C-alpha positions in Angstrom: 117.3 8.4 -12.4 116.1 4.9 -12.0 114.6 5.8 -8.5 112.4 8.5 -10.2 111.3 6.0 -12.8 110.2 3.5 -10.2 108.2 6.1 -8.2 106.4 7.1 -11.4 105.5 3.5 -12.2 104.2 2.9 -8.6 102.1 5.9 -8.7 100.5 4.7 -12.1 100.0 1.4 -10.6 98.1 2.9 -7.5 96.1 5.0 -9.9 95.0 2.1 -12.1 94.0 0.0 -8.9 92.0 3.0 -7.8 90.2 3.4 -11.1 89.5 -0.3 -11.3 88.0 -0.2 -7.8 85.9 2.8 -8.7 84.8 1.1 -11.9 83.9 -2.1 -10.1 81.9 -0.1 -7.5 80.0 1.7 -10.3 79.2 -1.6 -12.1 78.0 -3.1 -8.7 75.9 -0.1 -8.1 74.3 -0.2 -11.6 73.8 -4.0 -11.1 71.9 -3.4 -7.8 69.8 -0.6 -9.3 68.9 -2.6 -12.2 68.0 -5.6 -10.0 65.7 -3.4 -7.9 64.2 -2.0 -11.0 63.5 -5.4 -12.4 62.2 -6.6 -9.0 59.9 -3.5 -8.9 58.6 -4.1 -12.4 57.9 -7.8 -11.6 56.2 -6.8 -8.4 54.0 -4.2 -10.3 53.2 -6.6 -13.2 52.8 -9.9 -11.2 51.6 -9.0 -7.8 49.7 -5.6 -8.4 49.0 -6.0 -12.2 45.3 -6.9 -11.9 44.7 -4.1 -9.4 46.3 -1.4 -11.6 44.4 -2.8 -14.7 41.1 -2.5 -12.8 42.0 1.1 -11.6 42.9 2.0 -15.2 39.6 0.7 -16.5 37.7 2.6 -13.9 39.2 5.8 -15.1 39.0 5.2 -18.8 35.7 3.4 -19.3 32.2 4.8 -18.7 29.0 2.7 -18.8 26.4 4.1 -21.1 22.7 3.0 -21.2 20.7 3.0 -24.4 16.9 2.7 -24.6 15.0 -0.6 -25.6 11.3 -1.1 -26.4 9.0 -1.6 -23.5 7.3 -5.0 -23.1 3.9 -5.4 -24.9 0.6 -5.8 -23.0 -1.8 -8.6 -24.0 -5.3 -9.6 -22.9 -5.9 -13.2 -21.8 -6.7 -14.4 -25.4 -3.5 -13.0 -26.8 -4.9 -9.8 -28.2 -2.4 -6.8 -28.1 -3.6 -4.0 -25.9 -0.4 -1.9 -25.7 2.4 -2.1 -28.3 5.5 0.0 -29.5 5.5 1.9 -32.7 9.0 2.5 -34.1 9.9 6.1 -35.1 12.9 8.1 -36.4 14.9 10.0 -33.8 17.9 12.3 -33.6 20.1 12.0 -30.5 23.1 13.8 -29.2 25.8 12.4 -26.8 28.1 14.7 -25.1 31.4 13.9 -23.4 32.8 15.2 -20.1 35.1 17.6 -22.0 32.5 19.0 -24.4 32.1 22.7 -24.0 28.9 24.8 -24.3 30.3 26.7 -27.2 30.9 23.3 -29.1 27.3 22.3 -28.4 26.0 25.7 -29.6 27.9 25.3 -32.8 26.5 21.8 -33.4 23.0 23.2 -32.6 23.5 26.0 -35.1 24.4 23.5 -37.8 21.5 21.2 -37.0 19.0 24.0 -37.2 19.9 24.3 -40.9 18.6 20.7 -41.4 15.7 20.2 -39.1 12.8 22.2 -37.7 12.5 22.2 -34.0 9.4 23.3 -31.9 10.3 26.2 -29.4 7.3 25.8 -27.1 9.5 24.0 -24.4 11.8 27.0 -24.2 11.7 28.5 -20.8 12.6 31.9 -19.4 15.6 30.3 -17.7 16.7 28.8 -21.0 16.6 32.2 -22.6 18.7 33.8 -19.9 21.4 31.0 -20.1 21.4 31.3 -23.9 21.8 35.0 -23.7 24.7 34.8 -21.5 26.3 32.2 -23.9 25.9 34.6 -26.8 26.8 37.8 -25.0 29.5 36.8 -22.5 31.1 40.3 -22.3 27.9 42.0 -21.7 26.8 39.4 -19.1 30.2 39.8 -17.2 29.5 43.6 -17.1 26.2 43.0 -15.3 28.0 42.5 -12.0 30.7 45.2 -11.2 34.2 44.5 -9.5 33.0 46.4 -6.5 30.1 44.1 -6.1 32.2 41.0 -6.5 34.6 42.4 -3.8 31.6 42.8 -1.5 30.4 39.3 -2.2 33.9 37.8 -1.7 33.8 38.1 2.2 36.0 36.0 4.4 34.8 32.4 4.8 32.8 32.5 1.5 33.7 29.7 -0.9 34.5 30.3 -4.5 31.6 28.1 -5.5 29.2 30.4 -3.4 30.6 33.5 -4.9 30.2 32.3 -8.3 26.7 31.1 -7.6 25.8 34.6 -6.4 27.4 36.3 -9.3 25.4 33.9 -11.6 22.2 34.9 -9.9 22.8 38.6 -10.1 23.7 38.2 -13.8 20.6 36.3 -14.7 18.3 38.7 -12.7 19.6 41.8 -14.5 19.0 40.5 -18.0 16.2 42.8 -19.3 13.1 41.9 -20.9 14.3 43.7 -24.0 17.4 41.6 -24.2 15.4 38.4 -23.8 13.0 39.4 -26.6 15.8 40.3 -28.9 16.2 36.7 -30.0 15.3 36.0 -33.7 13.0 33.1 -34.7 16.1 31.2 -36.0 18.0 31.8 -32.7 15.1 30.5 -30.7 15.1 27.4 -32.8 18.8 27.0 -32.2 18.1 27.5 -28.5 15.3 24.8 -28.6 17.9 22.3 -30.0 20.6 23.4 -27.7 18.5 23.0 -24.5 17.8 19.3 -25.4 21.5 18.7 -26.0 22.4 20.2 -22.7 19.8 18.2 -20.7 21.5 14.8 -20.9 24.3 13.3 -18.9 27.8 12.8 -20.2 28.1 9.9 -22.7 24.4 9.2 -22.3 22.4 9.6 -25.6 19.9 12.5 -25.4 16.9 12.6 -27.8 16.9 16.0 -29.6 13.9 15.3 -31.8 11.7 12.2 -32.0 8.3 11.2 -33.4 7.9 14.0 -35.8 11.2 13.6 -37.6 10.5 13.8 -41.4 12.2 11.3 -43.8 14.0 14.3 -45.3 15.4 15.5 -42.0 16.4 12.0 -41.0 18.2 11.5 -44.2 19.9 14.9 -44.2 21.3 14.4 -40.8 22.3 10.8 -41.5 24.4 11.9 -44.5 26.4 14.4 -42.5 27.0 12.6 -39.2 30.8 13.1 -39.6 30.3 16.9 -39.4 28.3 16.7 -36.2 30.3 15.2 -33.4 28.1 13.5 -31.0 25.0 13.5 -33.1 23.3 10.2 -34.3 20.2 8.9 -36.0 18.3 6.1 -34.5 15.1 4.4 -33.9 13.0 5.3 -30.9 9.7 3.8 -29.7 6.3 5.3 -29.1 3.8 3.6 -26.9 0.5 2.8 -28.7 -2.7 1.7 -27.0 -5.5 -0.3 -28.6 -7.8 0.0 -25.7 -9.4 3.0 -23.9 -9.3 1.3 -20.5 -7.6 3.7 -18.1 -6.2 1.0 -15.9 -3.6 0.1 -18.5 -2.0 3.4 -17.5 0.3 5.8 -19.4 4.1 6.4 -19.7 6.1 9.5 -19.8 7.8 10.6 -23.0 11.7 11.0 -23.3 11.1 14.7 -23.3 9.1 14.4 -20.0 11.4 11.9 -18.5 11.2 10.8 -14.9 8.5 12.6 -12.9 10.1 14.8 -10.3 8.1 13.0 -7.5 9.8 9.7 -8.3 13.2 11.0 -9.4 15.4 9.7 -6.5 13.6 6.3 -6.6 14.5 5.7 -10.4 17.9 7.3 -10.3 18.9 4.9 -7.5 17.9 2.2 -10.0 20.3 3.2 -12.8 17.6 5.1 -14.7 18.5 8.3 -16.6 16.5 11.5 -16.2 15.2 11.4 -19.7 14.0 7.8 -19.6 10.3 7.1 -20.2 8.7 5.3 -17.2 5.2 4.2 -16.3 3.2 7.0 -14.9 0.0 5.4 -13.8 -1.7 2.1 -13.0 -0.6 -1.0 -14.8 2.3 0.7 -16.6 3.5 2.0 -13.3 2.9 -0.9 -11.0 4.9 -3.3 -13.4 7.5 -0.8 -14.5 10.5 -3.0 -13.7 9.1 -5.9 -15.8 8.0 -3.7 -18.7 11.1 -1.5 -18.8 13.5 -4.2 -19.9 17.3 -4.2 -19.8 19.3 -1.4 -21.6 22.2 -2.1 -23.8 25.3 -1.2 -21.9 28.4 -0.1 -23.9 31.7 1.3 -22.5 33.4 4.2 -24.1 37.2 3.9 -23.8 38.8 7.4 -23.6 42.4 8.5 -24.0 44.1 11.0 -21.7 42.3 14.0 -23.4 38.9 12.5 -22.7 38.3 11.6 -26.4 36.4 8.4 -26.9 38.7 6.1 -28.9 36.7 2.9 -28.7 33.3 1.7 -27.9 32.7 -1.8 -26.4 29.4 -3.6 -26.0 29.3 -5.0 -22.5 25.7 -6.3 -22.6 23.1 -6.4 -25.4 19.9 -4.6 -24.6 16.8 -6.7 -24.2 13.1 -5.5 -24.6 10.9 -5.5 -21.5 8.9 -8.6 -20.7 5.5 -9.1 -22.4 2.8 -9.2 -19.9 -0.5 -11.0 -20.3 -3.6 -9.6 -18.5 -6.2 -11.7 -16.8 -8.8 -9.5 -18.5 -10.8 -10.5 -21.5 -10.9 -7.5 -23.9 -13.8 -8.8 -25.9 -15.9 -9.2 -22.7 -14.6 -5.9 -21.5 -15.7 -4.0 -24.6 -19.0 -5.6 -24.8 -19.8 -4.7 -21.2 -18.5 -1.2 -21.8 -20.8 -0.8 -24.7 -23.8 -1.7 -22.6 -22.9 0.5 -19.7 -22.1 3.5 -21.9 -25.3 3.4 -24.0 -27.6 2.6 -21.0 -26.0 5.6 -18.9 -26.8 8.0 -21.7 -30.4 6.7 -21.9 -30.8 6.8 -18.0 -29.5 10.4 -17.9 -32.6 11.5 -19.9 -34.9 10.5 -17.0 -36.0 13.6 -14.9 -35.0 11.8 -11.8 -31.3 11.2 -12.9 -30.0 14.6 -12.3 -27.2 13.4 -10.1 -26.5 10.2 -12.1 -23.0 10.4 -13.6 -21.2 7.0 -13.4 -21.7 3.2 -13.3 -19.4 0.2 -12.7 -19.3 -3.5 -13.5 -16.5 -5.8 -12.1 -16.3 -9.5 -13.1 -13.6 -11.9 -11.8 -12.9 -15.6 -11.4 -13.8 -16.4 -7.8 -11.5 -19.4 -7.7 -8.2 -17.6 -8.5 -8.8 -13.9 -8.2 -8.3 -13.2 -12.0 -10.0 -10.0 -13.0 -12.0 -10.6 -16.2 -13.5 -7.1 -16.7 -13.0 -3.9 -14.9 -15.6 -1.5 -16.3 -16.2 2.0 -15.1 -17.9 4.8 -17.0 -18.5 8.4 -16.2 -20.7 11.1 -17.8 -19.0 14.4 -18.5 -20.8 17.3 -20.2 -19.0 18.8 -23.2 -18.7 22.5 -22.6 -19.0 23.3 -26.3 -21.8 21.2 -27.3 -23.6 20.9 -24.0 -24.1 17.2 -24.6 -23.1 14.4 -22.3 -20.2 12.3 -23.2 -19.1 9.0 -21.7 -15.5 8.9 -20.4 -13.6 5.9 -19.2 -13.5 5.5 -15.5 -12.2 2.0 -14.9 -9.9 3.0 -12.1 -12.9 4.2 -10.2 -13.8 0.6 -9.5 -11.0 0.6 -6.8 -10.5 4.3 -6.1 -14.0 5.4 -5.4 -16.4 4.0 -2.6 -20.2 4.1 -2.0 -22.8 3.0 0.6 -23.8 -0.4 -0.9 -27.2 -1.2 0.8 -28.7 -4.7 1.0 -25.9 -6.5 -0.8 -24.0 -6.4 2.6 -26.8 -8.7 4.2 -24.9 -11.7 3.1 -22.1 -10.9 5.3 -24.4 -9.8 8.1 -26.1 -13.2 8.2 -22.7 -15.0 8.0 -21.5 -12.8 11.0 -24.5 -13.8 12.8 -23.6 -17.4 12.4 -20.0 -16.9 13.4 -20.8 -14.8 16.4 -23.3 -17.4 17.7 -26.3 -15.1 17.6 -27.9 -16.9 14.6 -28.5 -20.5 13.6 -29.0 -22.1 10.3 -32.8 -21.9 9.4 -33.5 -19.8 12.4 -36.8 -18.1 12.1 -37.3 -14.4 13.2 -40.4 -12.0 12.9 -40.3 -9.3 10.4 -42.4 -6.4 11.6 -42.1 -2.6 11.5 -39.5 -1.5 14.1 -40.1 1.6 16.1 -37.3 3.3 18.0 -37.9 6.4 20.2 -37.0 9.5 18.1 -36.8 7.8 14.8 -39.2 6.9 11.9 -40.6 3.4 11.2 -37.9 1.0 10.0 -38.8 -1.8 7.7 -39.1 -2.7 3.9 -41.5 -5.0 2.2 -43.7 -5.6 5.4 -45.2 -2.4 6.4 -47.8 -3.9 8.6 -48.2 -7.0 10.6 -45.9 -9.8 11.5 -44.2 -12.2 9.0 -42.0 -15.3 9.9 -38.8 -15.6 7.9 -35.9 -18.0 8.0 -32.4 -17.0 7.0 -32.8 -18.2 3.3 -36.1 -16.1 2.7 -34.8 -13.1 4.6 -31.9 -12.9 2.2 -34.2 -13.6 -0.7 -36.7 -11.0 0.2 -34.1 -8.7 1.6 -35.6 -8.3 5.1 -34.2 -5.3 6.9 -35.7 -6.3 10.1 -34.1 -9.7 10.1 -30.7 -8.0 9.8 -31.7 -5.5 12.5 -32.4 -8.4 15.0 -29.0 -9.9 14.2 -27.4 -6.4 14.8 -29.3 -6.2 18.2 -28.1 -9.5 19.3 -24.6 -8.5 18.4 -25.0 -5.4 20.6 -26.7 -7.2 23.4 -29.8 -5.0 22.9 -33.4 -5.8 23.8 -36.0 -4.2 21.6 -39.1 -2.5 23.0 -41.4 -0.6 20.6 -41.2 3.2 21.0 -38.5 2.9 23.7 -34.8 3.7 23.6 -32.5 0.9 22.4 -29.5 0.6 24.7 -26.9 -1.2 22.6 -23.2 -2.3 23.2 -21.2 -0.4 20.7 -18.8 -3.3 20.4 -21.4 -4.6 18.1 -19.9 -2.1 15.4 -16.4 -3.7 16.0 -17.8 -7.2 15.6 -19.5 -6.4 12.2 -16.7 -4.2 10.9 -14.1 -6.9 11.7 -16.2 -9.5 10.1 -16.9 -7.6 7.0 -13.2 -6.9 6.7 -12.6 -10.7 6.5 -14.7 -10.7 3.2 -12.7 -7.6 1.9 -15.2 -5.0 2.8 -13.5 -1.7 4.3 -9.9 -3.0 3.6 -7.7 -3.0 0.5 -8.3 -6.0 -1.8 -4.7 -6.4 -2.6 -5.2 -5.7 -6.4 -1.9 -5.4 -8.3 -2.6 -1.7 -9.2 -1.6 1.5 -7.5 -4.0 4.0 -5.8 -6.5 1.6 -4.2 -8.9 3.1 -1.8 -9.9 1.1 1.3 -13.4 2.7 1.7 -14.6 5.0 4.4 -16.2 4.5 7.8 -19.6 6.1 8.4 -19.6 9.9 8.7 -22.2 9.9 11.5 -21.4 9.4 15.2 -21.6 5.8 16.3 -23.1 6.8 19.6 -26.7 6.3 18.3 -27.8 2.8 18.6 -29.9 3.1 15.5 -26.7 3.5 13.4 -25.7 -0.1 14.2 -29.0 -1.2 12.5 -28.1 0.9 9.5 -24.6 -0.6 9.4 -26.2 -4.1 9.2 -28.0 -3.2 6.1 -25.3 -1.3 4.3 -26.2 2.2 5.2 -23.1 3.4 7.0 -19.7 2.6 5.8 -18.6 2.8 2.0 -17.0 0.2 -0.2 -15.6 0.1 -3.7 -17.1 -1.9 -6.5 -14.0 -4.1 -6.5 -14.4 -4.8 -2.7 -17.9 -6.0 -3.6 -16.6 -8.4 -6.3 -14.0 -9.8 -3.8 -16.7 -10.2 -1.2 -19.0 -12.1 -3.3 -16.2 -14.2 -4.7 -15.3 -15.1 -1.1 -18.8 -16.6 -0.7 -18.8 -18.3 -4.1 -15.6 -20.2 -3.7 -16.5 -21.5 -0.3 -15.0 -18.9 2.1 -11.5 -17.9 0.9 -10.7 -14.2 0.3 -8.3 -14.1 -2.8 -6.5 -10.9 -3.9 -7.8 -9.8 -7.3 -5.1 -9.8 -9.9 -4.8 -8.1 -13.3 -1.5 -9.8 -14.3 -1.9 -13.3 -15.4 1.4 -14.3 -17.1 4.9 -13.0 -17.7 6.4 -13.9 -21.0 9.6 -13.4 -23.0 9.3 -10.6 -25.8 7.3 -11.8 -28.8 9.4 -11.9 -31.9 6.7 -10.6 -34.3 4.3 -8.9 -31.9 1.6 -11.4 -32.7 2.8 -14.8 -31.3 3.2 -14.9 -27.6 6.7 -15.4 -26.4 8.0 -18.2 -24.1 6.0 -18.4 -20.7 8.3 -17.4 -17.9 5.9 -17.2 -15.0 2.1 -17.6 -14.3 1.1 -15.6 -11.2 -0.4 -17.6 -8.5 -3.6 -17.0 -6.6 -2.9 -15.0 -3.4 -5.2 -16.4 -0.6 -5.4 -13.6 2.0 -7.6 -15.3 4.6 -10.6 -17.7 5.1 -13.8 -16.3 6.7 -14.8 -17.8 10.1 -17.8 -19.8 8.9 -18.5 -23.5 8.2 -19.2 -24.8 4.6 -22.8 -25.6 5.8 -23.3 -21.9 6.8 -21.9 -20.6 3.5 -24.2 -23.0 1.6 -27.1 -21.7 3.5 -26.4 -18.1 2.3 -26.0 -19.4 -1.2 -29.5 -20.9 -1.0 -30.7 -17.4 0.0 -28.9 -15.9 -3.1 -30.6 -18.4 -5.4 -33.9 -17.5 -3.8 -33.2 -13.9 -4.9 -33.4 -14.9 -8.6 -35.8 -17.9 -8.4 -37.8 -17.6 -5.2 -41.5 -16.7 -5.4 -40.8 -13.3 -3.6 -37.2 -12.8 -4.6 -36.0 -9.2 -5.2 -34.1 -10.2 -8.3 -36.8 -12.7 -9.7 -36.9 -12.8 -13.5 -33.4 -11.4 -14.2 -32.1 -14.7 -15.5 -35.4 -16.1 -16.9 -34.6 -18.2 -20.0 -30.8 -18.3 -19.3 -29.0 -21.6 -20.1 -27.2 -21.4 -16.7 -28.4 -20.8 -13.1 -27.0 -17.9 -11.1 -27.0 -16.6 -7.4 -27.0 -13.1 -6.3 -28.2 -10.3 -4.1 -29.8 -6.9 -4.9 -29.2 -3.7 -3.0 -30.2 -0.1 -2.7 -28.8 2.5 -0.3 -30.1 5.8 0.7 -27.2 8.0 0.1 -25.9 11.6 -0.5 -24.2 12.9 -3.7 -20.5 13.3 -3.6 -19.6 13.3 -7.3 -18.0 15.7 -9.7 -20.4 18.5 -9.3 -19.4 20.1 -6.0 -22.3 22.5 -6.0 -24.7 19.6 -5.4 -22.7 18.0 -2.6 -24.9 16.5 0.1 -28.1 16.2 -2.1 -30.0 13.1 -1.1 -29.8 10.3 -3.6 -30.0 6.5 -4.0 -27.3 4.0 -4.8 -28.1 0.7 -6.6 -25.9 -2.3 -6.2 -25.9 -5.9 -7.1 -23.6 -8.9 -6.6 -23.7 -12.5 -7.7 -22.0 -15.5 -9.3 -22.6 -18.2 -11.9 -23.1 -21.1 -12.3 -24.7 -21.3 -8.9 -23.5 -24.9 -8.3 -19.9 -24.4 -9.7 -19.1 -20.7 -9.9 -16.9 -19.5 -12.8 -17.4 -15.8 -12.4 -18.4 -13.4 -9.7 -19.8 -10.0 -10.5 -20.5 -6.7 -8.8 -22.5 -3.9 -10.3 -22.7 -0.4 -8.8 -24.9 2.6 -10.0 -24.2 5.4 -7.6 -26.6 8.4 -7.3 -29.2 6.5 -9.4 -32.1 8.7 -8.5 -32.9 12.0 -6.7 -36.3 10.5 -5.4 -35.7 7.8 -2.8 -39.0 6.2 -3.2 -38.9 6.0 -7.0 -35.9 4.5 -8.8 -37.6 2.0 -11.1 -35.8 3.3 -14.2 -32.4 2.7 -12.5 -33.5 -0.8 -11.3 -34.4 -1.7 -14.8 -31.0 -0.6 -16.0 -29.4 -2.5 -13.2 -31.0 -5.8 -14.5 -29.9 -5.0 -18.0 -26.2 -4.5 -16.7 -26.3 -7.8 -14.7 -27.9 -10.0 -17.4 -26.0 -8.7 -20.3 -22.6 -9.1 -18.5 -23.2 -12.5 -17.4 -24.7 -13.5 -20.8 -21.7 -12.2 -22.7 -19.4 -14.2 -20.6 -21.2 -17.5 -21.3 -21.7 -16.6 -25.0 -18.0 -16.0 -25.5 -17.1 -19.2 -23.6 -19.4 -21.2 -25.9 -18.1 -19.5 -29.1 -14.5 -20.1 -28.1 -15.1 -23.8 -27.1 -16.5 -24.2 -30.7 -13.4 -22.6 -32.2 -11.1 -24.5 -30.0 -12.7 -27.7 -28.7 -9.7 -28.4 -26.4 -11.2 -28.5 -22.9 -9.6 -26.2 -20.3 -10.5 -26.1 -16.5 -9.9 -23.6 -13.8 -8.1 -25.0 -10.8 -10.5 -25.5 -7.9 -10.0 -23.3 -4.8 -9.0 -26.3 -2.5 -6.0 -26.9 -4.8 -5.0 -23.3 -4.6 -5.3 -23.3 -0.9 -3.1 -26.3 -0.6 -0.5 -24.6 -2.8 -0.5 -21.6 -0.7 -0.1 -23.5 2.6 -3.2 -21.7 4.1 -4.9 -23.7 7.0 -8.7 -23.8 6.9 
């Protein structure tokens, strides 16, 4: 009995030991697991915490851009040329989880509160909308058998669905598309605008013509329209008719398709307004400003639970032009009125445009860029004047004798002409061509370089061209000539800005055109030397005469003068951020003495006893220097039926004051007369253009100095060159 008890006790003891061991093992395992878990949590929080937080933010936060006002554009005196006008707008912002059905329901509700124009609704919009409203009928448009045929081996599901969608859209009948009621079309017009935006990017549904009643009605019920908001949009307002200011697209137009990739790569949205032409386009990045960026924090369902502002938006920079709007408008008035008057002359059948360019020759600032074109109103039959300022750098013409300044300077630089050198002006007879001369139809007249410029001697320039081409002239005989003379002249002209782009800060500049005729005829080199071969823009003429005026430095014309912080009130200019510097492109290959000699010839034009521009500046309080020009040309204007008709171009270049130039000017009247031997009426108009433009500049200067006696000076060209590091 005792032995049995002992065996039982021993078994219980062994069992207790076994249970204790197992419990100890279990507790140890639990301890190890908890230690591993704590270690893992510590690793995730301490070592990898930042990485996971960044990853979480990338998944849950989406950047959203909101529009800001574009920068204003001012003239050099602080007058606003382009501003922003605030207007009410209604926007919609969809999320990544928003369905088409939900957007349709919102569009249906909005149609009860606002009126929407249906003109922008396209055929594609109607097809998509019909499918949305008639899903079962749309599904029946493509049979199961057709779907099976489409679903061949190797065809992806995306390609299959694309083909089904194509067949469905094509099989919607005209009767079905025309079944929409006026109300349904209005809902569609709202719906299409809601659909056109990106997820989380506000899309304008209606702007500009939102009535106060519509704005108030939508504002009061925003809680009923998920994603809808009322806000302030901006409309671009111009206070000048000058086309070079350019235009912008509207939010409805958005980014032009031709520039879509360019702007999308720079974080623009498809519906952003952008500069479409000229100044607005060229300086888009400055004018556009920085949009407000917010981040929408989403939960797991995609619902936005919080909006955080990452960066406040900033309006675009205000830009100050080099142009003087008062000077511009005054010159425009003169050109417009005189063009209409000139058009009444029987010889003005081809006349349809005129240009005046004025710039500061010391720094390249464009002061006025005037271009006007005559267009006949189809309803009234009367001629109307349209702005054609961009034609000053996008259209080119033969310029005639104004080129002779560069011809003389080329003669100096090529060593075929000396200062004060005398040449004989006499009729030139080449075999197979008519007599070539100008003022001296008979006999022989001795001229030096100054008088040759002042009296506009063709023959003096012919002799320079002959020397450049190593030719020996014999009356009534052929003129063998080295065609390298063309290259010498053309390369030299280019150093003045003729036949090459000026470098103006506007898009679309035309470099001019080389002569249409073959250059194998030796006589063409003679024509080239008097401006009867290549074509040049009015702006190139202004840069050319500016190069002579400032002592030989070709400076790129510039329209932008200053970049400023946005104005607080639209009237007082903001803080100056940057003033654009003069861009010296090159220096011509002439000495200061040679340039001064040509300037003397230009003064002779106005004040010499036989100057071709004598009397233009009689009685003026300042002294000017210039050069007249006429070119036998052919019409290539707007009326294609008259292409190739013989005509005459009138040109004029100059600067003032003659001893210390402040302005350089170029005037061009293409197709001034259909009679090449009678263009006096056009010459009289040219004199008026020149005198009125220069007078206006000095009158405005005097008036402003009286209003503001603080003396201001223009930096001299030597200082500009020093800053640019250009070697003479």
